[in-house]
ZAMARGU-4260 file (C-alpha; in steps of 0.2 Angstrom, whole numbers, plus 5000, padded with zeros to 4 digits):
<rodrens>
0) 4995/4980/4975 | 4999/4965/4991 | 5000/4950/4982 | 4986/4936/4985 | 4987/4925/5000
5) 4979/4907/5004 | 4961/4917/5010 | 4957/4925/4992 | 4964/4941/4985 | 4974/4952/4997
10) 4965/4971/4996 | 4975/4986/5001 | 4970/4998/5014 | 4977/5015/5007 | 4973/5019/4989
15) 4991/5019/4980 | 4988/5032/4969 | 4984/5044/4984 | 4998/5039/4991 | 5007/5043/4980
20) 5001/5061/4974 | 5001/5066/4994 | 5021/5063/4996 | 5022/5073/4979 | 5024/5058/4966
25) 5019/5058/4948 | 5006/5043/4945 | 5001/5036/4926 | 4987/5028/4919 | 4984/5020/4902
30) 4969/5023/4893 | 4957/5009/4890 | 4943/5011/4875 | 4941/4994/4869 | 4928/4980/4878
35) 4945/4968/4884 | 4945/4960/4899 | 4960/4952/4893 | 4967/4969/4889 | 4964/4977/4904
40) 4971/4963/4916 | 4989/4961/4903 | 4988/4981/4907 | 4986/4985/4926 | 5001/4970/4927
45) 5015/4982/4914 | 5018/4996/4927 | 5007/5008/4925 | 5000/5017/4944 | 4980/5017/4935
50) 4969/5011/4922 | 4959/5026/4913 | 4942/5016/4908 | 4935/5026/4897 | 4917/5028/4895
55) 4915/5047/4884 | 4922/5041/4870 | 4921/5022/4867 | 4910/5008/4869 | 4914/5002/4886
60) 4896/4999/4896 | 4897/4995/4916 | 4894/4976/4911 | 4913/4976/4903 | 4919/4993/4918
65) 4914/4977/4930 | 4922/4963/4920 | 4939/4973/4919 | 4937/4981/4940 | 4936/4959/4946
70) 4955/4958/4932 | 4963/4971/4942 | 4962/4960/4959 | 4981/4958/4964 | 4986/4967/4950
75) 4997/4985/4950 | 4984/4998/4942 | 4972/5002/4951 | 4954/5003/4939 | 4947/5022/4939
80) 4934/5026/4925 | 4926/5043/4916 | 4909/5042/4914 | 4900/5050/4899 | 4893/5064/4912
85) 4895/5074/4925 | 4876/5068/4936 | 4876/5059/4951 | 4867/5042/4944 | 4883/5039/4930
90) 4896/5041/4948 | 4888/5031/4957 | 4885/5016/4944 | 4906/5017/4938 | 4912/5019/4961
95) 4899/5002/4963 | 4904/4993/4953 | 4919/4994/4960 | 4930/5009/4952 | 4944/5020/4967
100) 4942/5037/4954 | 4932/5043/4945 | 4934/5057/4933 | 4921/5070/4927 | 4920/5076/4911
105) 4917/5095/4908 | 4917/5100/4926 | 4912/5117/4919 | 4906/5128/4934 | 4907/5128/4955
110) 4891/5115/4953 | 4897/5104/4944 | 4912/5102/4956 | 4906/5102/4970 | 4892/5089/4962
115) 4905/5076/4955 | 4913/5077/4977 | 4896/5075/4982 | 4893/5058/4971 | 4910/5052/4978
120) 4905/5054/4995 | 4894/5046/5008 | 4880/5056/5019 | 4882/5065/5028 | 4901/5071/5018
125) 4890/5070/5002 | 4878/5061/4991 | 4884/5044/4985 | 4869/5028/4989 | 4872/5014/5000
130) 4873/4998/4987 | 4891/4995/4986 | 4887/4976/4987 | 4899/4975/4972 | 4911/4985/4979
135) 4914/4976/4993 | 4920/4958/4987 | 4932/4971/4973 | 4940/4980/4990 | 4939/4978/5010
140) 4922/4968/5017 | 4908/4977/5021 | 4907/4982/5037 | 4924/4992/5032 | 4919/4997/5015
145) 4908/5017/5017 | 4922/5025/5027 | 4938/5017/5015 | 4929/5022/4999 | 4927/5039/5008
150) 4942/5041/5013 | 4953/5032/4996 | 4943/5038/4979 | 4950/5049/4969 | 4939/5064/4963
155) 4944/5071/4947 | 4937/5083/4940 | 4942/5089/4921 | 4940/5106/4912 | 4940/5107/4895
160) 4929/5122/4891 | 4931/5140/4889 | 4914/5143/4906 | 4928/5129/4917 | 4941/5142/4913
165) 4933/5156/4920 | 4927/5149/4933 | 4944/5140/4936 | 4948/5148/4953 | 4930/5144/4961
170) 4932/5125/4956 | 4948/5124/4960 | 4944/5131/4980 | 4930/5114/4977 | 4935/5104/4997
175) 4936/5089/4993 | 4942/5090/4975 | 4960/5079/4973 | 4963/5083/4954 | 4959/5096/4942
180) 4959/5088/4923 | 4966/5099/4911 | 4955/5094/4896 | 4967/5099/4883 | 4962/5096/4867
185) 4941/5101/4873 | 4948/5115/4880 | 4959/5119/4865 | 4942/5118/4852 | 4932/5127/4867
190) 4944/5142/4863 | 4944/5141/4843 | 4958/5135/4839 | 4954/5116/4834 | 4965/5104/4841
195) 4979/5113/4841 | 4990/5109/4856 | 5004/5121/4853 | 4999/5139/4856 | 4998/5152/4864
200) 4980/5156/4869 | 4979/5141/4875 | 4998/5139/4884 | 4988/5154/4893 | 4973/5144/4902
205) 4988/5132/4902 | 4994/5144/4914 | 4978/5151/4922 | 4972/5136/4928 | 4988/5127/4934
210) 4987/5143/4946 | 4975/5141/4950 | 4976/5121/4957 | 4990/5126/4965 | 4983/5141/4976
215) 4971/5130/4980 | 4981/5116/4985 | 4975/5100/4971 | 4984/5090/4960 | 4987/5093/4944
220) 4982/5081/4928 | 4982/5081/4911 | 4989/5072/4896 | 5004/5066/4890 | 5006/5056/4875
225) 5023/5054/4875 | 5038/5055/4888 | 5043/5074/4881 | 5029/5080/4884 | 5025/5069/4902
230) 5046/5077/4907 | 5037/5096/4903 | 5021/5096/4910 | 5031/5088/4927 | 5043/5104/4928
235) 5026/5113/4928 | 5021/5105/4942 | 5006/5090/4936 | 5008/5073/4944 | 4994/5064/4938
240) 4995/5059/4916 | 4983/5050/4905 | 4996/5044/4893 | 4989/5037/4877 | 4976/5022/4873
245) 4980/5006/4870 | 4975/5006/4851 | 4987/5021/4850 | 4999/5009/4856 | 5001/4997/4848
250) 4998/5008/4833 | 5012/5016/4840 | 5022/4998/4838 | 5016/4993/4821 | 5023/5008/4813
255) 5042/5004/4822 | 5040/4988/4810 | 5027/4992/4791 | 5039/5008/4790 | 5056/4996/4787
260) 5061/4998/4771 | 5061/4981/4768 | 5043/4983/4770 | 5030/4992/4757 | 5023/5010/4756
265) 5007/5010/4766 | 4994/5006/4751 | 5004/4999/4740 | 4999/4980/4731
</rodrens>
């Protein structure tokens, strides 16, 4: 991201995440589920490409989101959000807070994929409302924001159930859709696998989604809970990665300390 100048924080004219994807380069985002502006600001300067601000599975509110968006000014990682449901109004609220990408959960039909795109574009391209005063504060000046947003907002649809799998070719064919993200955990549950991640049935479903996304020229996304999995998914053609939450990273770091031989076993008095 450009650095701050004497006249205030410099504002990018391009979405750096979208630019990297268009160049065939991977992008990595940390998942945030804690209502902490300080964590968001700290994480945005660690080298991640984007913040996956999780509003489907966490108590993060719109007000929290807005503070996180403002806290990332002049920092590398740009803010994205996953609202609780795929609806025009939920997307409108997070976009007007100033995010540069929206992850739409349970995009199971072609109609929901079209709705996701329409929610992120102004008329006549879509159905986004024009009250973006707060977003204009975070990004370019008011006169340019609408064109900037239509060009830069990243539309990510999360395919994570059997219905979405059945409609994947039509979903992936949706004009204006940028990333087909595979929610591997929910997809596993929908397939009756209770979350298993290494099962032939799930692998076949992933391969089907990969083929559809590549056929229609869409970027592929998925969770990457460790560097080895990220490497494997890159070999499959994935470029957009969701990495563990701040709490999971805290736990992983803590385990290195509490596992030392001089520390009592967990639960010991």
